[in-house]
ZAVOMAR-440457 format. One line per field, with one value per residue (C-alpha): residue number from 1; residue in one letter; x, y, z. Coordinates in Angstrom, 1 decimal, always signed. Example, Ala and Ser with C-alpha at 12.3 -4.5 7.8 and 13.67 -1.06 7.14 Angstrom:
<vomis>
pos [1, 2]
code [a, s]
east [+12.3, +13.7]
north [-4.5, -1.1]
up [+7.8, +7.1]
</vomis>
This chain:
<vomis>
pos [1, 2, 3, 4, 5, 6, 7, 8, 9, 10, 11, 12, 13, 14, 15, 16, 17, 18, 19, 20, 21, 22, 23, 24, 25, 26, 27, 28, 29, 30, 31, 32, 33, 34, 35, 36, 37, 38, 39, 40, 41, 42, 43, 44, 45, 46, 47, 48, 49, 50, 51, 52, 53, 54, 55, 56, 57, 58, 59, 60, 61, 62, 63, 64, 65, 66, 67, 68, 69, 70, 71, 72, 73, 74, 75, 76, 77, 78, 79, 80, 81]
code [m, f, f, a, t, d, l, d, q, q, r, v, l, q, f, d, e, g, t, r, t, e, l, l, s, l, a, i, q, t, d, r, k, r, l, e, q, i, e, v, f, r, s, n, g, p, h, v, r, i, i, l, m, q, e, t, a, h, y, c, f, v, q, r, p, q, l, i, i, r, t, m, r, e, f, f, d, d, s, a, l]
east [+5.9, +6.2, +9.2, +8.8, +11.7, +10.6, +12.0, +12.4, +16.1, +14.7, +11.6, +13.8, +16.1, +13.1, +13.5, +15.8, +19.9, +18.4, +15.4, +17.7, +20.0, +17.8, +15.2, +18.4, +19.8, +15.6, +15.5, +19.0, +17.8, +14.9, +16.0, +18.6, +16.3, +14.0, +17.0, +16.8, +14.0, +14.0, +17.3, +14.7, +12.5, +14.6, +15.9, +12.5, +13.5, +13.5, +10.5, +10.5, +9.9, +10.7, +9.8, +11.8, +10.5, +12.2, +11.5, +8.1, +6.6, +4.7, +1.2, +3.0, +0.2, -2.1, +1.1, +2.1, -1.2, -0.1, +3.7, +1.6, -1.5, +1.4, +3.6, +0.6, -0.7, +2.4, +2.5, -1.1, +0.1, +3.1, +2.2, -0.5, +2.2]
north [+3.9, +1.9, -1.0, -4.3, -5.2, -8.8, -11.4, -14.1, -15.0, -15.0, -16.9, -20.0, -20.3, -22.7, -25.3, -28.3, -27.9, -29.4, -27.2, -23.7, -24.3, -24.2, -21.7, -18.8, -18.4, -17.8, -15.4, -13.8, -13.2, -11.9, -9.4, -8.0, -8.2, -5.3, -3.6, -3.3, -1.7, +0.6, +1.6, +2.3, +3.7, +6.1, +6.9, +8.8, +12.5, +14.1, +14.0, +10.1, +9.4, +6.3, +4.8, +1.6, -0.7, -3.1, -6.2, -5.7, -8.5, -7.7, -7.0, -3.7, -2.0, -4.9, -4.7, -2.1, +0.8, +3.2, +3.8, +3.7, +6.2, +8.9, +8.9, +8.9, +11.9, +13.6, +13.1, +14.4, +16.8, +18.6, +17.9, +20.1, +23.6]
up [+4.2, +7.7, +7.2, +9.8, +10.6, +10.8, +13.1, +10.8, +12.5, +15.4, +15.1, +13.2, +16.3, +18.0, +14.8, +15.2, +13.7, +10.0, +10.0, +11.7, +8.8, +6.0, +6.8, +8.4, +5.0, +4.3, +6.9, +6.1, +2.2, +3.1, +4.8, +2.6, +0.3, +2.5, +2.9, -0.7, -0.8, +1.9, -0.9, -3.0, -1.1, +0.0, -3.6, -4.2, -3.2, +0.0, +0.7, +1.9, +5.5, +6.3, +9.5, +10.8, +13.5, +15.3, +15.9, +14.2, +12.5, +9.0, +11.8, +12.8, +12.9, +15.1, +17.1, +18.1, +16.4, +19.5, +18.0, +14.1, +15.4, +16.2, +13.2, +11.2, +12.6, +12.5, +9.3, +8.7, +10.8, +9.0, +5.5, +6.2, +6.4]
</vomis>
């Protein structure tokens, strides 16, 4: 599973102080929820592979295609053994 550790908290900085204050709490909640999802997925067993993509947006396949392709090839090569 690929998890993009989104840049929500950094994006919030572009707004005025009031908007930043309002959006920052939502961004923090989103990050916490994402970490919970990762742990739930990880609990499915030792066969689980998690790829954390730091500072990557939701469209990680567009933003970092080479990393995605390389990782998927490695996964399929290992699965064939």
